[in-house]
C-alpha positions as CSV (number, residue, x, y, z in Angstrom):
1,X,0.0,0.0,0.0
2,X,1.3,3.4,-0.9
3,X,2.1,5.8,1.9
4,X,2.3,9.5,1.7
5,X,4.7,12.0,3.3
6,X,3.8,15.7,3.5
7,X,6.3,18.6,3.7
8,X,6.7,22.2,2.9
9,X,4.9,23.7,5.9
10,X,6.2,26.3,8.4
11,X,5.5,29.8,9.6
12,X,4.4,32.1,6.7
13,X,3.0,35.6,6.4
14,X,-0.6,36.3,5.3
15,X,-0.7,36.6,1.6
16,X,2.2,34.3,0.9
17,X,2.0,31.4,-1.5
18,X,3.8,28.2,-0.3
19,X,3.5,25.0,-2.2
20,X,3.2,21.7,-0.2
21,X,4.5,18.5,-1.8
22,X,3.1,15.1,-0.9
23,X,5.5,12.3,-1.9
24,X,4.1,8.8,-2.3
25,X,6.2,5.7,-1.4
26,X,5.2,4.1,-4.7
27,X,3.5,4.8,-8.0
28,X,0.4,7.0,-8.0
29,X,-0.4,6.3,-11.6
30,X,-3.3,4.0,-10.7
31,X,-4.6,5.8,-7.6
32,X,-7.9,7.2,-8.8
33,X,-8.2,10.1,-6.4
34,X,-5.8,11.8,-4.0
35,X,-6.6,14.6,-1.7
36,X,-5.3,17.2,0.8
37,X,-6.9,17.6,4.2
38,X,-6.4,20.1,7.0
39,X,-6.9,19.9,10.8
40,X,-7.0,23.2,12.6
41,X,-6.5,23.3,16.4
42,X,-9.6,21.9,18.2
43,X,-11.3,20.8,15.0
44,X,-11.7,17.6,13.0
45,X,-9.7,16.9,9.9
46,X,-11.6,18.1,6.8
47,X,-11.1,17.9,3.1
48,X,-9.3,20.8,1.3
49,X,-8.9,19.6,-2.3
50,X,-8.6,16.5,-4.3
51,X,-7.6,15.5,-7.8
52,X,-8.6,12.5,-9.8
53,X,-6.5,10.4,-12.2
54,X,-8.0,12.4,-15.1
55,X,-7.1,15.7,-13.5
56,X,-10.6,16.6,-12.3
57,X,-10.3,18.7,-9.1
58,X,-12.6,19.6,-6.2
59,X,-12.1,22.3,-3.6
60,X,-13.6,23.1,-0.3
61,X,-15.5,26.4,-0.4
62,X,-13.0,28.3,1.9
63,X,-10.1,27.6,-0.5
64,X,-11.8,27.9,-3.9
65,X,-10.0,30.5,-6.0
66,X,-7.0,30.5,-3.7
67,X,-5.6,27.0,-3.7
68,X,-4.7,24.7,-6.6
69,X,-3.9,21.0,-6.6
70,X,-1.8,19.0,-9.1
71,X,-0.3,15.6,-9.4
72,X,2.9,14.4,-11.1
73,X,2.9,10.7,-11.8
74,X,6.6,10.8,-12.8
75,X,7.6,12.1,-9.4
76,X,4.8,10.3,-7.5
77,X,4.0,13.6,-5.9
78,X,0.8,15.6,-5.3
79,X,1.2,19.3,-4.8
80,X,-1.0,21.8,-2.9
81,X,-0.4,25.3,-4.1
82,X,-1.6,27.7,-1.4
83,X,-2.2,31.3,-2.5
84,X,-3.3,34.4,-0.6
85,X,-3.0,32.6,2.8
86,X,-5.0,33.8,5.7
87,X,-4.5,33.2,9.4
88,X,-7.7,31.0,9.3
89,X,-5.7,28.6,7.0
90,X,-3.5,27.7,10.0
91,X,-3.6,23.9,10.4
92,X,-1.8,20.7,9.9
93,X,-2.1,19.6,6.3
94,X,-2.3,15.9,5.3
95,X,-2.6,14.1,2.0
96,X,-4.1,10.7,1.4
97,X,-5.8,8.7,-1.3
98,X,-9.5,8.4,-1.3
99,X,-11.6,5.3,-1.3
100,X,-10.1,1.8,-1.4
101,X,-6.6,3.3,-1.8
102,X,-6.8,5.1,1.5
103,X,-3.5,4.6,3.5
104,X,-2.6,5.2,7.1
105,X,-2.5,8.9,7.9
106,X,1.0,10.4,7.9
107,X,2.4,13.1,10.2
108,X,1.2,16.0,8.1
109,X,2.9,19.3,7.8
110,X,2.1,22.3,10.0
111,X,1.3,25.5,8.3
112,X,1.0,28.6,10.6
113,X,-0.1,31.8,9.0
114,X,0.7,35.0,10.8
115,X,-1.2,38.3,10.2
């Protein structure tokens, strides 16, 4: 089963545009759908964005128009491009496959947005 490792987080300023990579331990070519999730302090983990094998994307309402998601099957990596960050985006960000390809959750990467 493919596992995912997130990175790229840290302390950023409002308005900055970091990109988070999620590297898979194996090929993602046949994984139908992969998503990014976030868990803010005191809240449950929730979906942020996902991308299908065909490139179709879905976004949570609070990131629509600001975040983008992409997948690179050659690098076995899924990226979350975060634009115009707001303090409310502060959370631990995770990635994982959806459906039957779902793996154990990784450590995530903390993104802290200062105003």
